[in-house]
Steps between C-alpha positions, in 0.01 A plus 500: 500500500403501866719411795299327773768535765619200702157368593309679775244742358616761754824520300322557167550859387202732456592542134493123449160476670359768270647333192352161592161658559516659155592180312254298298724196462786379720771257396751333728675196633252281691669554836491879458135495395428313823700760696292781352182329623195725538682787328416327171129458571294571190798487264558263216799295615747324272733294721778271383788301642875522527701528173202669328640852543532576129149372434361724776686803368384441142139445610508818709622698199235349277223579750625859536510539121127414499435803718461321830645625829749229589691435819796262491592423858828401663586449864735755650603749233430415134844619395695282745492140375146585386298536183599850384805397295308204353233737368759726337676199346172363365394842369828543315481148356141550379533865398254656745518876551483585868495880478129533428528499122397133501181575688630453855777601736693289746525615860718338763379524859775424746452284808666426832766244422544165669852603598365811675250290693760238589747768607241656732426158650868443579588848629736712290704266279483714184639823642810493279576402140341175391448278196196292403572166336251236391621142531257384233692379196196490271614817322858539624774235477609373841862581418408868467300490824804356679718777359257767620489345848878487518552858384225639725651321799850619409367859482353451851146575388201381696344235275125446463409164351175454311380151400759334724378141480243297308416132466691494174799695642556361852880541497559856381430683825762297686747575222418872519566503875835329445603756236420795726663329801832499314505878545310543829567186698248238604371719786377773265152619603203381293136603536227274363141615453237262370183650352577856603179693577289196411313238696751254645784753529804374690834661582828332582854622565785270407852491361650410164581154633159446660271658240496200260321298770227763547154496342556671164287487185375716214304726735805568717717812499853443624715796604872434545665773703830667411813476714365765741148361546407385848210375710380717789219388726346283232533747212737480205683827442736625230652824633550806285808586707377802695633379834841418352526843341338720760506286812786669685364850436152380594629355828686825579187701431297277731768527770496879480123500523516281811747740667282800419 
C-alpha cells in the first residue's frame, strides 16, 4: 500500500517513489491514478471508481498471490481514510496470509497526509490536540458522527473534517458547524483548504457561522480551531501556550538583556 501524499509529486516520499518504480501492476481509485500521472508509466494499471474499495483490495491480494509486485495506491497516507484497513479486512475475510507464508508480504508506505498539507497552507492550526472526523455517513451512522463532533468540541479539540460536503450530502457541513458553534460560538475560527497541494488549490479563512457559505466539497479539508485559535496576519494559529506560560519570564529576560 503506497501513500501518494496530497497531490504534488514534490510531496511524494522517496520510499513511495522507489516502491512505485518497482511495481509491475498498480491499482487505485481513478482520481488517484490520474494524480500519479507519469509515475505509473510502463505499469499495468487497474483503475476503478468510488465504492469499489473492497474489489480493489481483493484484486490486489489476488495479483500478489500470483507472484506479481503490486502497488495499491491511496492519496495522502494509506492508513488515514485510505486503503490499508480495507486490505486487512479483505485478507481476513478471504483467509490470505500476509506474513510471507502465503507467497507475499504486505508493506505499508506512509505518505504526507492531506491534513498536514492543509495545515501548512493555513499556518499553524494543528499545533495542539486535534481530532479527525469524516462527515461521510457511508460507513458511519450520522447520529454517531454528530456525537463525535459534539464531544470533540466539548473537549476543546481542534477538529479536522474530511469529506465535509458532497452532492448527496449538502446539509451535513452546515449541521456540523452548528454543533461545534454551541461550544465555541459562531465566531470560532475555521480554515478551509480546497485541493491542498493540487492544481486549483485555494485557501479561505472563515468562522463557524460563515463557513457553510464557503466553497466546500469532497476535496476540501476543513480545520475548526479550538477556543484559543486565532488569525494573525492571514495565518490561522492554534497556540501551544508557550507565551501564556513563559511570557512574563521571557519579557523580563529581554528587558535585562536590553539594559545590559
